[in-house]
N, C-alpha and C positions, 0 to 999 in steps of 0.2 A: 519486626521493627518498622513503622511506620512512617513517615513526613508525613506533613500540611506542607499547601501553600503558603499559610501564613507564616509561615520556621523562615526567619531568615536564614538565606547562606551563610554569614559570618559565622553562626552559635552552631555549624554544624562541624565538628571536630573530624580531621584527618583516622583520627581512632575509629571514630563511628563509621565512619565512610567506608571500613575495610567489613562491615556489617552489611551493607546494599546490597539489595539483591533488583531482580529485570522487576519485580512488583512495586518497588520502591521510585524507581526513576519518574513516573508520569506526574508523583505527586511532589519530584522536587522542586524547586522552584529557579533552576536556570535555566537561560537559554541551553538549544541541543542543538548540535549541524553534524552533516554529512559532512566527512572527510573519507580520502584516497586509504592512509594510512594512518590509522594512530600511534603505534609504536613512534612512527618521524611525522607528527601532523604538520602541517601545512595549512597557513587557511589562501583560498584565491583573495585576491582583490573585492571582488564581489561579494565576497561572506565578511572580510574586514571594515567592510565600508556598511556591511547592512549589521553587524555587531556593535561600532562606532556610530554611526550616521543617525542606522533608526531605531536600535534598540537600547542606543545609549550607552551600551554597557563600559562599566567603569577600570580603570587598570585594576590587579588582581583581583578580580571575580572573578568568580566560577562559574565553569558551565559545564554540558555533557558533549560528547560527543560518542558518535558509532560511524562504524566504515557501510554497514546494511547490510550485514553477511551473518549479524550474530552478535557483535563484540561491542563493547561500549565503555566509556572510562567516564571519569569527573577531572579535569585540566583546571591547569590556572591560568587565567588570559593577563597577560602581561601588559598588554594595549596593542602589542604588533603579531606576538608569539603566543603559541600554547605552550604551557609544562604541564605533564601529568602529574597530577596528584596522587594517586593512588595506582596499583597495576589495573592492567584489562581486562575486563570482563568477559569471558566467551560464553554464549550461552549456548545450551541445546538444543538442537534441530527441532522442530515443531512435528507431532506425530506425522504428521504428513501434510502433503501439499495440497494448496486450491488453489483453482484454477475459475476462472468465468471468461468466457467469449462474449464478446459484444457486438452485435453488428452495428455495422453506421448508420448514425441517425440526420431526419434532416436537417440539422441545424451544421453536421460535421467535424464537432467539432466533440468529441465525448469527453470536456476534460474536466467537467463537474464526476462523471460514475469514476475517472482513474483515480480524482481527487480523494475522493470517499475512501475507495476498493484500498488506496495506502493507507489512509486513517484505519478500517478498521484491518487490514494486517492479512490480505491478500496478497500470495506470494507468483502467482501468474496473470497478467493480463491478458487475452488476446483481440483483438481488431481485426474483423472482416468483413467484405461486401458480400450482405445478403440478396436475394434473386430480387426483394423487394425492396431493399436499402435505395435510396435517392441520390446519396451525394457518392460519386465514385471519383478516387483518390491519385492522378496520376502519381507517377516515378517522384518529381521533382515535389508533386504537394505531396505524398508520404513522407518524404525524407523530412519539410518542414515542420509535419504534424508528427514525427520521434523527437525532434530537435525539443519542440515542444514541449511536451507529454512528459519527457525526461526532466523536464523544468517543475514541470505540476507534482512528481512522484516524488524531487528531491522537496522540496518543499515543502508537503506535505509530509511527508515524512521527521522531516523537522519539526511541522507544527505540531502532530500528535507524538513526539518522543515517542515511535520504531525503531525497530535496532533492525529489522526485516527491508530493505529494499528488493519491490517486486519487478520482474522481469515483465515490459512490455514489447510485444511482438504482433505485424502483421500480417495477416495470411491471403493468399489471393483470392480463395472462394471458401464455401462452407466444408468441402469435397477434403480441405485439410482441417476446418472444425469435426467435422466424423470422425477422423482417424484417430483424433484427441484420447488419450488412456481415459477410460470409464467414462465419458462425455457422454450427459443426459441433455434434452432441449426443455427447455420451459414453455410449459403449453397450458392452457386453461383444464386439458382432458385429462391429467396427468395426476399421479399421486402424490399426496403429503409431501416436501421435503424433508429427508431425514437423516441421518449423520452420515450415511451411506454415497447421499452425494457429496463429491470436491470436486469435478468438474461441468460447470456446467453453460451451455449458451445460450447467452439470449435474443431475440430476435427483434424486428425492422417493426416501426409500426402498424406497418402494412400486414404484418405476421410472416409464417413460414409459407413456402408455395410448396405445390403439391409434391417436386422434384425432391425437397428437405425432408417432406415428409418420408420423403421411400428410403430413407436411409433405416428406417424403424428404429431410432434411438428411443432410449425412456425416458419418457415426460415425466416432468413434476410440473407440479403446479407450487406458483407464491404466492396469489390471491385470488379472491372472488370475484376484487373487482380488474380491471383492464390497468394495467399496471405501462406506463412511458416504459421506452425500454433504458432510459437512463437511472431510471424508478425502482425498475425491476431490479437492475445487475446491483442496485446497492443494496434491497431488501436479500436480496442471494448471497450476498454476502457480509452482511451481520449474520442473516442465522445460519451460514456453512460456519464462519469463526468463531459463533458459539458454542456450536455442535463441537467442535475441533477445543474450547479452551475449559468448557465444562467434563468434555472426555478426559481434561488430560489431569482433570484434579480429581476425576473420581477412582 
C-alpha cells in the first residue's frame, strides 16, 4: 500500500493505518515530530507553538511521531495533546551502521553537512580538527556547537520524516578518527567507493597532512573533481546509504 501527498489525511481510516509500513511514512501528508517517548507522548512548548502557530495544525488533525530510535506512530492532535490512533511501530535495526567523520571547515559551522546527513539517514556523525583545519573550538564553543547541531538534527529528522536520529560527537584529533572501526579516508588517489565502505573520514580544504597519511588508512575516491568538505560529506553519505538500502532490498 502506498499513500500520496495529494491524499487528504481525513480520508485515511484507522483500519487502513494498520497496513502502513515505514516506506509509507514519507508519503503521508501529516506533520512529523520527534518525541522522547511515544508511549506517553508529550509536546514541548516549542513543538506545540510550531504545530499551532507555524504549521497551523487544527485540533483533531493527524500527525506522525518518532522517538528517533526506530519507533514511530500516528497520533491525533487535540490542540494541546497527542493521543495514539494506532499501535506504535518498531522498525528492525538497519543492516549496518554508517559513520561520516567531518573535519572542521573554515566556516566553523558544519550545519549544512549535518543537516543533509541526517536527512540521508547516516547513523553517526563525528566532527574533528584536522591538522589543516582553520577553526579550533575551545570547550565553550564546542558546547554551543553541540547544542546547535542537536537542534539541526532534530529539525532535519522531522522535515525528512526519518525515524533514526544520528549521534553527533566531537573528538579532539585525527588519532580518534583513525581508531574508528573500519574507517577509510576520502582521497583523490583512492579506489572507487563501494558497499564495503561504512565509515569514512572527510578532510579539510587544505587536504590531509603527512602525519595523517602516515596512519595508512584505506583511501576512497568520491569524485574526479575537487569537492568542498561539506559537499564531499553529503556525496559520501548519499552513496553509502544507497548501497545499504539497495543491499537490504536484494
